[in-house]
N, C-alpha and C positions, 0 to 999 in steps of 0.2 A: 546365731550365737554358738551353736554346737560346733561349727567348724572352727571358730576362733578359740573355743575352749580346748578342742583337740590339738590345734596348732600350738597353743600355749603349753599344753602338757608335753607335747613332743619336744619343744624347745627346752623345757626344764629337765627332761629325762635324757636328752641326747648326750650330755657329757658322761653319762653312766654306761653308754653303749660303745663297744669297740667297732669302729667302721673305718674303711679306707677314707682318706682325706677327701677325695673327689665326691664320694657318696655323701659324706657328712655335709659338705658344702652345698650339694644339691638339695638335701633335706632342709638345711637352714634357709636357703633361698625360697624353697617352696612354702615353708611355714610363714616366712615374712610376706610372701605374695598373698597367701590366704588371709592373713590378718589385715593387710592393706586393702584387699578386695572387700572384706567385711565392712571396713570403715567407709569405703567408697559407696557401697550399696546403701548403707544406713544414711549417709549424707544425701544421696540422690532421693531416697524415699522421703526424707524430711522435707525436701524441696517440693 
């Protein structure tokens, strides 16, 4: 849950940070992957 909370925080704060476009895209992709992984893990644990 901490990982998802951190990824969510980063996504919300990212527009306030000046970054090169390629780095911003990488961070957005990473956060999206983290959140997706959390959902996958929770789903597998429920099964």
